[in-house]
Structure formats: structure tokens, C-alpha cells
N, C-alpha and C positions, 0 to 999 in steps of 0.2 A: 220220428218227426213230430208226432203228437206230443211226446214228452218235452221236446225242445220248444214247441209252440206254447205249452202250458207254462214253462219256465219264463218265456218271454213275456207272456201276459201278466204273470205274477210280478216280475221285475218292473213292468210298466206301472202296475198299481202302486208298488212300493215307491217308485220314483215320484209319482204324483203326490202320494201322502207325505213323503218326506219333504218334498218341495213346498207343499202348503204349510207344513210345520215351520220350516225355515223362514218362509215369507212372513208368517205370523210373528216369529221371534224378531225378525228384522223390523217389522212394523212397530212392535213393542219398544224395541231399543231406540228407534227413530223418534217416536212420539212419547218417550218416557216422561219428559217435563209436563206434558198435558195429561198423561194417564196416572201419574203418581199422585196419591191423595195428600202427601206431606213432603216437606223438605227432607231429603235423605240424609243430610248432614246436621240437621237441627237436633241439638242435645237438650233433653228435658228429663232431669233425674226424677221428677215427680211421677213420670209414667214409665219408669224402667221395668223391664221384664214383665210387661202386661200381656195377657192373653189376647186372642183375636177379638175385635170389636168393629163397630161401624167406622170409627175413625182410623183404626189400625187393623186392616183385614187379616194380617198374619202376626199381629202382636208387635211388641217392641223389643229392642235388644237391651244390653246392660247399661246403655247410655240414654235410654228412652227414645231412640230413633226408630222410625217406622220401618219394620223389616220388609214389608211389601214394596215400599218405595225404593229401598236399597236394592232389592232384587231386580226391579225394573231398570234402575240406573246401572246396576252391575252388568246387565245385558249389553248396555252401550259400550262399556269398557271391554268386556270379554270378546264380544263379536266384532267390535270396531277394530281393536288392535290385532285380533286374529286375522281379520281381513287384510289389514295393513301388512302383516307378516306374510300372508299368502301371496298378495300381489307383488310385493318386493322380491320374495324368494322366487316366484314364478318368472318374473322379468329377468332376474339375474340368471336363473337356470336355463331359460329359453335362449338367451344370447350365448351363453357359454356352451350349451348343448348343441346349438346349431353350428357354431364355429368349430367345435371339436369334431363333430360328426362329419361335417362337409369338407373341412380342410384336411383332416387326417394328419398323418406324419408326426413331426415333432411337436406341432401345436396340440394335437390330440393327446399325445403322450404327456406333455407338460401339464395340461389342464386336468386330465384324468388322474395323474399321480397326486396332484394337489387334492382332488376330490377324495381319493382313496385315503389320504392322510387325515382328512376331516372325518371320514366314516370309520376310521380305525378306533375312534373313541366312542363310548356310549353317549347317546344324545344328551341325556340329562347331566351326566358328569362333565361333558364339555361345556354346556351352558353354565353350570355352576362355576367352572373354572374361569370362564370369560367374565362372568359377573363379579367374581372375586377379584379379578385384575382391574376391571373398569370401575367397580363400585356398584353398590345397590341402587336400584331405581328402575322405573318403568322403561325409560329410554334405553338403558343398558341391557335390560332383559330382552326387549324387542330386537335390538341389534344382534344380540347373541343368538336368538332363535332364528333370525334371518340367515346368519352366518352358517348355522347348522343345517337349515332346511333346504337351501338352494341346491345342495348336492344331489338330492333325490330327483328333483326335476331335471337337472342337467344330465344325469346318467340315463334317465328314461328317454329324454329327447335325443340324446346322442345315439342310443340304440336304434331308435326309429329312423333317424336320419341315415345311419349306416346301411340299413336295409333298403331304404327308399332310393338312395343315390345310385344303386346298382340296377334299378329298374330301366326298362327300355325307353319309357317316355321321358325319363330324365336325360338319358343319352341323346334322344332325339331333340330335346330342348337345347342341349349344349351345342349340337351340330347346327341347329337353326340359328345360332348366334345369340340366344337369350343370355342376359346377364345373370350373375350369381344371385343377386337380390331378387330378380324376377322369378328365377327358378324356385328360390326359397318361398317367396310370397305366394306363387301360384300352385306349386306342386308339393312342397314339403310341409309348410306350416299347416295347411288344412288337414293333412293326414296325421299331424302331431296332436291336434286338438282333442280327439277322443281319449287317448291315454292320459292326457293332461287333465281332462275332466274327472277321470277316475281317481288319479293320484291326488288331485287337488282337493276333492271332497274328503278323502281319507286324511290328508295332512292338515286340513282345517280343524278336525277333531283333535289331532295331535297338538296343534298350536294352542288351542283353548285349554287343553289339559295341562300342558307345560306352563303356560302363562299363569294359570291358577295355582299350579304347584309352586312357582316362584313367589307368588304373592302370599301363599300359605306359609312359606318359609321366612317371610318378611323381607324378601329381596326385590320384589316387584312393586306393585301398587302400594303406596303408602297412605295411612289414614290421613284425613277422614274420607278419602275417595272410596265410594262403594264398588267393590269387585267381589265376585263369588269366592275366589280363593282366599282373599283377605277376610271375608265374612266368616268363613270356616275357621280361620286362624283366631279371630276374635271370639268365636263362640265355643272354642274348645275348652275354655276355662269353666264353662257352665254346662258341660256335657251330661253331668248327673242331674242337675236341677232343671235345665231348659235345653234338652237335646235338639229341639226344633231349630234353634239358632244355627246349628250345623246341618241339619237335615234339609232345610229349604234350599240353600245355595248348592249343597251337594247333589240334590235331585236335579237342579237346573243344569249343572255341569254334565251329569249323566245323560239327561235328556238330549242335550245338544250334541254330545260326542256320539251317542248311539245313533242319532238321526243322521249325522254326517257319515258314519260308518255304513249304515244300511243303504244310504244313497249311493255311496261309493261302490259297495258290493253289487247293487242293482245295476248301476251304470256299467260295471265290468261285464255283467251278464248280457246287458242290452247291446253292447258294442263287441262282445265276444273277445274281451281282453282278459288274459289269464294273469293273475297276480302271483308273484313269487314271495 
């Protein structure tokens, strides 16, 4: 019991630290226009590849643009669209998971076989295939990532609903004449939220990493929009002379992904949810 209590306290501290870090990143992304010292898209060849200074805290890139300002604005793109992917995927997964788990029968079989078909392909390969069909661009990448990601939420929610609908209090609610929507709203959805919080934080890191990967390959965010993956792509030509052009955005991606993963692991310990 002492060991479990220490794990709980440790996970609580990690949750607080990670939450503060994410709140800080969200604050930075929201107020980037006021925090950035320079225009992130302003080209000035007279100041290209300069080192850190008062005007350019992290130096400039090959086009003379402020690296620090581009990092700040890149947080808006990465975190903003990752949140959009998360909310959209969660909404679709929640609806399909609830319907499949509660209805059962042929409805469950049809929806889950389609989900199995999506999961049969590696995530990144399927996203690349969809983007290849729809064409390159941020909109297409976001839609492809949503198409891939909703499956995980749907399967988790379905599993929880299948175990919950056999409980005695659900049976009692049905006997008392409660509608299906009322049962879901009062008894099922509140019990689904803890596992959703765990998988959601883990999948946020996945969304940011894949969004940056698509931009690095030139299929996502297009210049001159600042985005961390696109910045790594632009800096790879100067990896020998100015490696920091790739290091700065790479560190930001690593920081955000690790933070989300630590938060997800800590939430799983906090709620006693075992990950597969």
C-alpha cells in the first residue's frame, strides 16, 4: 500500500508539472504576435544566418528571418492543428464508440470491421497514401490524420461501453424507463472520460509528431508559414554550417511530445488504467 501511495503522489506531481508546461506552451502560442520580437515571415538577406543577438534571440535563418519568432508562431500551428485533430477525432470516435458498444449486433460488427480495416495499415503509411490521393497541403494532412486517429478513440470507448452496459445500475435504469440518451449521458459518458483523458494526451503527442513529419516531407504546411517540421526541413541544407536551425524546432517537438506522453502515463497511473 505504501508503494502504491508513493506512485500516486509521484504521478500527481508529474501531472501538475506537465500541465503547467502545457499551459505555458498554450499561452506562448496564443500570445505569439505580442511575444515575438520580429515578423516571422519577413525576409532580410542582409541578416541571414546571424547568431543570437538582442534583436534576434536565437539568430536568423537562411532568409534572414527571426528564428525565435518563427518558433513562437510555429507553436500556434503545431499545437493549434493538433488540438483540432484531437477534438475532431475524439468527437467522431465518441459517437461511433457509443453507438457500436451500446447497440451491438450488426451495427457493432459493421463499424468495428471498418475500424479494423483502417488499423490494418501503418498510421504513417495510410496518411501518406491519403495525402497522395487528395494532394499536398495542410487541410489534406489534417483530414488524413483525423481519418486515422478516430479509430483508437472509438475502440477504447466501445470496450468501456460493452463492460458498463452489463452493470446492474444500467439494467435498473432501463427498467425504470430511462431513455438511451439519458443512460448514456448519466451513466456511460462520465465513466468513459478517464480512459479518454489518458489516450487523448498520448494521441496529442502522436498528432504533433505526424503533423511535423508531413511538413518535413513538404506535404503539410507550406512556406512561408512557420511550423516546426517545416523549419527542420528548411534547416537540413545547413546542418553542417548552422545545425541550430534544425536543433531549435526539433527540441520543441521533443519537449511537447515528451510532455504529453508523461502526462498520459501519469494519468493512467492516477486513474488505474492499464495501457496495451
